[in-house]
N, C-alpha and C positions, 0 to 999 in steps of 0.2 A: 504494500500500500504506500502511495506517495506521502510525503510529509504534509502536503495540502489535504489529502483525504484523511490522514491521521488526525490532523488538527480539527477538521470538520467533525469527525467522529467523536473526538474528545468533547468538543463543544456541545454536540447533540446529547451525548450521554450525561454530561454535567448538568445541562439544563433539566434533564429528566430527574436526575438524582435530587437536585435542590427542590424541584417542584413537588415530587412525591414525598420527600422528607417533610416539607411544609404541610402537605395535605394530611399525612399520617399523624404528625406531631400535633397539628391543630385539632384534629378529631379527638385525640387522646386528652389533650388539655381541656377541651370543651366538655368532655364527658366524665372524666375521672376527677372527682374531688380529691384534693390533696396531692395530685401528681406534681412532681417537681419539674419545672420547665427546663432546667439545665440537664437533668437526667434524661428526660424525654427527648430533648433535642440531640444530645450526644448519642444515646442508644439508637435512635431512629436513623440518624445520619450514618452511623457505623453499619447498621443492618443494610440500609439501602445501598451504600457504597460497595459493600462486600457482595451483595446479590448482583449488583450491576457489573462488578468485576467478573463474576462467574458467567453472566450472560455474554459479556464481551469475549471471554476466552472461547466460548462455544461459537458465537457468531463470527468471530474472526479466525476460526480454526484453520482456514486456508492460508493464513498469513501469521504464522507463529510469532514472528518478531513484533509485528504490529499488535497482535493480541496481548503479548506480554507488556508492551509499552502502554497500551490503553488501560489494561487491567491495573497496572501499577499507578497510573494517574487516578483511576477511580478510588483506589485504596488510600491515596494521598489526600483526597478531598476533605476528610474531617480535619486534617492538620492545616491544610490551606485555608479552610473556612475559619478555623480558630485564629490563625495568624491574621487574617483579614479583619476579624472582629477585634482582636487584641490591638492591631495597628491603629484601627480607627479610634479606639479608646485612648491609646497612648498619645495620638495626635491631639485629640480633644482635650486631654488633661496636661499635655506637654510633660509627661512623666514616663520615664523609662523603667521604673521599678516593676511594671507589669510583666516584664520578661520573666521574673521568678515565678509568677503565677502561671505563665505559659508553659514552663517546664513541667509543673505538676499536672496540668491539663494534658500535655502530650503523653505522659506516662499513663494517665487514665484512659485516654483515647486509644492508646496502643493495646491496653488490656481488653478493651471492648472490641476492637477490631480482631484481635486474636480469638476472642470468644466466637464471634460470628464466622471467622475463617475456619475454625474447627468444626462448625456445624454446617457450613455450606462448602461442600467438596470442590476443590480446584478442578477446573476443566469440565464441570458438569452443570448443565442448566437446571436451576431450581424450579421445577414444575410446580403446579398448584398444590399437590399433596405435600411435597417437601417444604414448600414455602409456607403453607398453613401450619405445619408442625413447628417450623423454626420461628414463625411469627407468634406462636403461642408462648415460646420462651421469651421473645422480645416483650410481649404484653405483660408477662410476669415481672420482667425486669423494670418496666416503666411504671408499674402500678404500686401504689403504697400498700402496705399490709392491711389485712383485716377488712377488705372490701366484701360486700355481700355477694358479689358475683365473681365466679372464677375467671381467670384470664382468657381461657378458651371460649367461654360464653360471651365475654365482652368483645373479643376479636370478631366473632361471628356476627354478633348483634350490630356492630359498627360497620361490618363489611369491609374491613381494611386489607384483606388479602387481594381483592380485585384491583385496586389502584397500583399496587406494587407488581402484581402479575402482568398487568397491561404494560407497564413501563418496561419490564424485563423482556416481554415479547417484542416491543418496539425496538429495543436495543439489539436483540437477537436478529430481527429481520433487517435492520439497518446494516448490521455487521455482515450478514450474509450477502446483501446486495452490494456492499463495497468490495467484498472479496471476489464476487462474480465479475466485477468490472476490471479486475486485474488481468 
């Protein structure tokens, strides 16, 4: 895949990751009393970025180098987004001490990414059943304890598997169409 096509693919997938992350996180925060916005945002972004990396690996299977590059970019999104937000805050406050906070968040994001990477196998497209199972775990991680409804029930009631599944199918299809053009 040319560098131009790679850039276009990364842009396409990134827009999807950020849009779906906002949609899922917004639904959880609107529905779950006591959900912590930072936890919901980080967990959701790490889940969606990892699932997108997996869809990329399959969609760009005809171009292993391109697939690895784009998948790595997707897995870097939580860090890049954090850096963007941190940089904005540093500029607004004219204060560089936020860098220390950034390192703590990096370690936390790394642990979350490793969790989702362990549950979403490299090189395999997360279909609806696998996605539903892994999103049950995600819902448990973003939900405060002692809610009257189990995470599985909440996930199904809110219909949150469908937006992520749709995004992943779009990324998969876009990837396949790009490698067919090679």
